[in-house]
C-alpha positions as CSV (number, residue, x, y, z in Angstrom):
1,M,92.4,109.7,104.1
2,T,89.7,108.3,101.7
3,A,87.9,104.9,102.0
4,R,90.1,103.9,98.4
5,I,93.4,104.5,100.5
6,R,92.0,102.8,103.9
7,T,91.1,99.3,102.3
8,L,94.4,99.9,100.1
9,D,96.4,100.5,103.5
10,H,94.5,97.5,105.2
11,V,95.5,95.1,102.7
12,R,99.0,96.3,102.9
13,G,99.3,96.3,106.8
14,L,98.1,92.8,106.7
15,S,100.6,91.8,103.8
16,I,103.9,93.2,105.2
17,L,103.0,91.5,108.6
18,G,102.3,88.4,107.3
19,I,105.6,87.9,105.0
20,L,107.6,88.5,108.1
21,L,106.4,85.1,109.8
22,V,107.1,83.5,106.3
23,N,110.5,85.2,105.7
24,A,111.4,84.6,109.7
25,I,113.2,81.1,109.1
26,A,115.2,82.9,106.2
27,F,116.5,85.2,108.5
28,A,117.5,82.7,111.6
29,Q,118.6,80.0,109.0
30,P,120.4,78.4,106.2
31,F,118.7,79.8,103.0
32,A,117.8,76.5,102.2
33,V,115.9,75.4,105.0
34,Y,113.3,77.8,104.1
35,S,112.4,75.6,101.2
36,Q,113.5,72.5,103.0
37,P,113.0,72.3,106.3
38,N,114.2,69.0,107.1
39,I,117.9,70.2,106.6
40,S,118.1,72.7,109.7
41,P,121.2,72.1,111.5
42,L,118.4,71.5,114.6
43,P,116.1,68.6,114.9
44,L,112.4,69.6,113.9
45,T,110.1,68.9,116.9
46,K,106.5,68.1,116.6
47,A,105.7,71.9,117.7
48,D,107.8,73.3,114.4
49,L,106.0,70.9,112.1
50,T,102.8,71.8,113.0
51,I,104.1,75.8,112.8
52,W,105.0,75.1,109.6
53,W,102.1,73.2,108.6
54,V,100.1,77.0,109.3
55,I,102.8,79.1,107.7
56,E,102.8,76.8,104.2
57,T,98.7,76.9,104.6
58,F,98.0,80.4,105.7
59,F,100.8,82.2,105.0
60,K,103.3,81.6,102.4
61,E,102.9,82.8,98.7
62,K,99.5,84.4,100.2
63,F,100.9,87.8,101.3
64,I,103.7,88.2,99.0
65,T,100.4,87.8,96.1
66,C,98.9,90.5,98.3
67,F,101.6,92.9,98.1
68,T,102.1,92.3,94.5
69,L,99.2,93.2,93.6
70,L,99.4,96.5,95.5
71,F,102.7,97.5,93.8
72,G,101.1,97.1,90.6
73,V,98.4,99.7,91.8
74,S,101.2,101.8,93.6
75,V,103.0,102.3,90.2
76,Y,99.8,103.4,88.5
77,L,98.8,105.7,90.9
78,V,102.5,107.5,90.4
79,G,102.6,107.1,86.8
80,R,99.0,107.7,85.9
81,D,99.1,111.7,86.1
82,R,102.8,111.8,83.6
83,N,102.5,114.0,80.5
84,P,102.5,111.3,77.6
85,A,104.9,113.4,75.6
86,D,107.6,113.1,78.6
87,P,109.8,109.9,78.0
88,L,109.9,107.4,80.7
89,Y,113.2,108.6,82.2
90,R,112.0,112.1,83.0
91,T,109.3,111.0,85.1
92,P,108.4,111.0,88.9
93,L,107.9,107.3,88.2
94,F,111.2,106.3,86.4
95,R,112.8,108.3,89.4
96,R,110.6,106.1,92.1
97,L,111.8,103.0,90.5
98,A,115.4,103.9,90.1
99,W,115.7,104.8,93.6
100,L,113.9,101.7,94.6
101,V,116.9,99.7,92.6
102,V,119.3,101.3,94.8
103,F,117.4,100.4,98.0
104,G,117.2,96.8,96.9
105,L,121.2,96.4,96.0
106,I,121.8,98.3,99.3
107,H,119.2,96.0,101.2
108,G,120.0,92.8,99.5
109,A,123.6,93.2,99.5
110,L,124.6,95.0,103.0
111,I,121.4,94.1,104.9
112,W,119.1,91.0,103.9
113,H,119.5,88.6,101.1
114,G,115.8,87.9,100.4
115,D,115.4,91.5,99.1
116,I,112.3,91.7,96.8
117,L,112.7,95.3,96.5
118,L,115.0,95.4,93.2
119,S,112.9,92.5,91.4
120,Y,109.8,94.7,92.1
121,A,111.8,97.8,90.8
122,L,113.2,96.0,87.8
123,T,109.4,94.6,86.9
124,G,108.0,97.9,87.5
125,F,110.0,99.6,84.5
126,I,108.3,96.5,82.1
127,F,104.9,97.2,84.0
128,W,105.0,100.8,83.6
129,R,103.8,100.8,79.9
130,W,100.5,98.7,80.6
131,Q,99.4,101.5,82.6
132,D,96.9,102.3,80.1
133,A,95.6,99.2,79.1
134,S,92.0,97.8,79.5
135,A,91.1,96.1,83.3
136,R,90.0,93.2,80.7
137,K,93.3,93.2,78.8
138,L,95.1,93.4,81.9
139,L,93.5,90.8,83.8
140,V,93.7,88.1,80.6
141,W,97.6,88.7,80.3
142,G,98.2,89.1,84.2
143,L,96.5,85.6,84.9
144,G,98.3,84.1,81.7
145,L,102.0,85.2,83.3
146,F,100.9,84.2,86.3
147,I,100.3,80.7,85.3
148,A,103.3,80.8,83.0
149,G,105.9,82.1,85.7
150,A,104.2,78.7,88.0
151,V,105.0,76.3,85.3
152,V,108.7,78.3,84.7
153,M,109.2,77.3,88.9
154,L,107.5,74.3,89.1
155,G,107.9,72.4,85.8
156,P,111.5,71.4,85.6
157,N,111.2,69.8,89.2
158,I,107.9,67.7,88.0
159,A,109.3,66.7,85.0
160,T,112.2,65.4,87.3
161,T,109.9,63.2,89.2
162,L,107.7,62.1,86.8
163,Q,110.7,60.7,85.2
164,G,112.0,59.0,88.0
165,E,114.8,61.0,88.6
166,H,116.0,61.5,92.6
167,V,119.1,63.4,92.7
168,T,120.1,65.0,96.2
169,P,121.1,68.7,96.1
170,D,124.5,69.7,97.4
171,Y,124.0,72.3,100.1
172,G,127.0,73.1,100.7
173,D,128.7,73.0,104.4
174,L,125.4,74.5,106.6
175,A,127.7,73.8,109.6
176,E,130.4,76.2,108.4
177,L,127.7,78.8,106.6
178,V,126.2,78.7,110.4
179,A,129.6,79.8,112.1
180,R,130.4,82.6,109.4
181,M,126.8,83.7,109.7
182,R,127.4,83.7,113.8
183,G,130.7,85.3,113.3
184,P,132.2,89.1,113.4
185,F,130.0,91.6,111.9
186,L,132.1,92.0,108.7
187,I,132.5,88.4,108.0
188,S,128.6,87.7,108.7
189,M,127.8,90.7,106.3
190,A,130.4,89.4,103.5
191,Q,128.3,86.0,104.1
192,N,125.1,87.4,103.7
193,A,126.3,89.1,100.4
194,T,127.8,85.8,98.6
195,V,124.0,84.1,99.1
196,W,122.7,87.3,97.9
197,S,125.3,87.8,94.8
198,E,124.5,84.2,94.1
199,T,121.1,83.9,94.0
200,I,119.4,87.4,93.0
201,V,119.9,87.0,89.3
202,S,117.8,83.7,89.4
203,E,115.4,85.0,91.8
204,V,114.6,88.1,89.7
205,L,114.3,85.9,86.0
206,G,112.8,83.2,87.7
207,Y,110.2,85.5,89.7
208,M,109.3,88.3,87.2
209,P,106.6,86.3,85.0
210,T,104.7,85.4,88.0
211,T,105.4,89.3,89.7
212,L,104.3,91.1,86.6
213,G,101.6,88.9,86.1
214,L,100.5,89.9,90.0
215,M,101.2,93.4,89.0
216,M,98.8,93.2,86.2
217,V,95.8,91.3,88.0
218,G,96.3,94.2,91.0
219,L,95.6,97.0,88.3
220,S,92.9,95.0,86.5
221,L,90.9,94.5,90.1
222,F,91.8,98.7,91.2
223,K,90.4,99.9,87.8
224,T,87.3,97.4,88.0
225,G,86.5,98.8,92.0
226,L,87.3,95.3,93.6
227,L,90.5,96.7,95.2
228,R,89.0,99.8,96.3
229,G,86.2,98.3,98.1
230,E,83.6,99.3,95.7
231,A,82.4,95.7,94.4
232,P,79.5,94.3,95.7
233,M,79.0,92.4,98.5
234,R,78.4,88.9,96.7
235,T,81.5,89.3,94.8
236,Y,83.3,89.3,98.1
237,L,81.6,86.4,99.7
238,W,82.0,84.3,96.3
239,L,86.2,85.2,96.5
240,M,86.2,84.1,100.1
241,A,84.2,81.2,99.8
242,A,87.0,80.1,96.5
243,G,89.5,81.4,99.2
244,A,88.6,79.0,101.4
245,V,88.1,75.9,99.2
246,S,92.0,76.7,98.2
247,L,93.1,76.9,101.4
248,M,91.7,73.3,102.3
249,L,93.8,72.0,98.9
250,I,96.3,73.7,100.3
251,G,96.2,72.5,103.5
252,W,95.8,68.7,102.5
253,Q,98.9,69.1,100.2
254,A,100.7,70.8,103.1
255,R,100.0,67.3,105.0
256,V,101.4,65.3,102.1
257,T,104.6,67.0,102.2
258,L,104.7,66.6,106.2
259,A,103.7,63.2,105.8
260,A,106.2,62.4,102.9
261,G,109.1,64.4,104.8
262,F,110.1,67.1,102.3
263,P,110.9,64.8,99.3
264,Y,113.4,66.5,97.1
265,P,112.8,67.3,93.9
266,E,108.7,67.0,94.6
267,I,109.2,70.1,97.4
268,F,109.7,72.5,94.5
269,G,107.6,70.7,92.3
270,L,104.4,68.7,92.8
271,Y,104.0,69.5,96.6
272,A,104.3,73.4,95.9
273,L,102.0,73.0,92.9
274,A,98.8,73.8,95.2
275,N,100.1,76.5,96.7
276,D,101.5,78.4,93.8
277,L,98.7,77.9,91.6
278,L,95.9,78.9,94.1
279,C,97.7,81.5,96.1
280,L,96.1,84.3,94.4
281,P,92.2,83.6,95.4
282,V,93.2,82.9,98.8
283,A,94.9,86.1,98.4
284,L,91.9,87.6,97.3
285,G,89.8,86.1,99.7
286,Y,91.7,87.9,102.4
287,V,91.3,90.9,100.8
288,S,87.6,90.4,100.5
289,V,87.5,89.6,104.8
290,L,89.3,93.1,105.1
291,V,86.8,94.7,102.6
292,L,83.7,93.4,104.6
293,L,85.3,94.1,107.6
294,G,86.3,97.8,106.8
295,R,82.5,98.6,105.8
296,T,81.3,97.9,109.2
297,S,82.4,100.9,111.9
298,V,83.7,98.7,114.4
299,G,86.2,97.1,111.4
300,A,87.2,100.3,111.1
301,V,88.3,101.0,114.3
302,L,90.1,97.4,114.9
303,L,91.6,97.8,111.3
304,Y,92.9,101.3,112.2
305,P,96.4,100.4,113.3
306,L,96.8,97.8,110.4
307,A,96.5,101.0,108.0
308,C,98.9,102.9,109.8
309,A,101.3,100.0,109.4
310,G,100.3,99.6,105.8
311,R,101.0,103.5,105.2
312,M,104.4,102.8,106.5
313,A,104.9,99.5,104.7
314,F,108.4,100.2,103.2
315,T,109.6,101.8,106.3
316,N,108.5,98.5,108.5
317,Y,109.7,96.4,105.9
318,L,113.2,97.6,105.9
319,T,113.0,97.7,110.1
320,Q,111.8,94.1,109.9
321,S,115.2,93.5,108.2
322,L,117.3,95.5,110.4
323,I,115.5,93.8,114.0
324,M,115.7,90.3,112.8
325,T,119.6,90.6,110.9
326,G,120.3,92.3,114.6
327,V,119.0,89.4,116.2
328,F,120.6,86.7,114.4
329,Y,123.5,87.7,112.7
330,G,126.4,87.7,113.8
331,G,128.3,91.0,115.7
332,R,125.3,92.7,116.3
333,G,123.2,91.9,118.7
334,P,122.6,87.8,120.4
335,D,124.0,85.6,117.6
336,W,121.1,83.3,117.3
337,F,121.7,82.4,113.7
338,G,121.1,78.6,113.7
339,E,119.8,78.1,117.1
340,M,115.8,78.5,116.1
341,N,113.4,76.5,113.9
342,H,109.7,77.5,113.6
343,A,107.9,77.4,116.5
344,A,110.8,79.2,118.6
345,L,110.5,82.3,115.9
346,V,106.6,82.8,116.9
347,P,107.0,84.7,119.8
348,V,110.3,86.8,118.0
349,V,108.0,87.8,114.9
350,A,104.8,88.0,117.4
351,T,106.7,90.7,119.2
352,I,107.6,92.8,116.3
353,W,104.2,92.6,115.0
354,I,102.9,94.3,118.1
355,G,105.7,96.9,118.1
356,Q,104.9,97.8,114.7
357,L,101.6,98.2,114.8
358,V,101.9,100.7,118.0
359,V,104.4,102.4,116.6
360,S,103.1,103.0,113.4
361,T,99.8,104.2,115.0
362,I,102.0,106.7,117.2
363,W,104.0,107.9,114.1
364,M,101.1,108.3,111.4
365,S,99.0,110.5,114.2
366,V,102.1,113.1,114.0
367,F,103.5,112.7,110.2
368,R,102.1,112.3,106.9
369,Y,104.4,109.5,106.0
370,G,106.5,106.9,107.6
371,P,110.6,107.8,107.6
372,F,111.5,105.8,104.3
373,E,108.2,106.7,102.6
374,W,109.1,110.2,103.3
375,G,112.7,110.4,102.0
376,W,112.1,108.2,99.2
377,R,108.8,110.7,98.2
378,C,111.3,113.7,98.5
379,L,113.9,111.8,96.3
380,T,111.1,110.8,93.7
381,Y,109.8,114.6,93.4
382,Q,113.3,116.2,93.8
383,R,111.9,118.6,96.6
384,W,111.3,118.6,99.9
385,M,107.9,117.1,101.0
386,P,106.1,118.1,103.9
387,I,106.2,115.7,106.8
388,L,104.5,117.0,109.8
389,K,100.6,116.9,109.5
């Protein structure tokens, strides 16, 4: 495995673990609680509020940003060797994205409504045309779309706040939703599908500018060498400094949100401004830490399990959904849906982190790919691929 791939896998591994901590509350509680913790069926404790602040400051938006940057790189790596004369539908890249659409539909409708695969796949069909663009063009357009995406998502709620309009949102009967999610297997699966069908179109379209922009930025940084770990040390130190300043601003705004009691619509507008705009410099700061740590012999050893988890990111992402829905959704196991807030979820997430790091390290010592990565690769290239080392 080359140094370039190690760098990408370190970032991918950290991202897939970090995303789980952010998503955990959306597995364990009604989806609306993800954005507005104060509507949880359970009272929020001081520990819950502290953990919410930690997640909001250090995790939310940062790791999904890292992951999206790398998805743009992966689309490029798969599609760069295609014959320019071939139409897209005859290429491995098309099959890769088409199968990801299938996986996303299955994952979202039948397993967990918070799926990101479908959005990545559909955006990838737009992004592939930008593969040959220069790093500069990708960066300019990517940052423009990233900012435009924030305006699209936050603008209406900021305007509502400035106009002094405060309308209490209707989240429906949360107690009934909890009861259905804790019901028999088919009932909980049907309720998940209902939530997915009601949100998927707005999620895909609403976040597409941001997703596309981050893919462009990721490919730009890959082409310049930054995501390959080839930039000068001073570049990574500057990015770490920018990330630290951004974290301070995000942490301050999270404290303002806590003090105000998660007000609506501010929680979806003004109070999300720092996180939505500054998640990119924080993400690049995290990348820089991993790059510099990976350059040392001790760091390379310490990061090896993370690299293994990154090489199995698709498998680990789907496994996280299967474990979490198995624990929280009805008809599968303990049926804990609606019984845990942020603090109680930390041990659950930490256990999965440890398990996936250990299993990924053992698996990658024997196999070339994770199980889902291998299956996806076979479908992409339309032949059986070797899996044993």
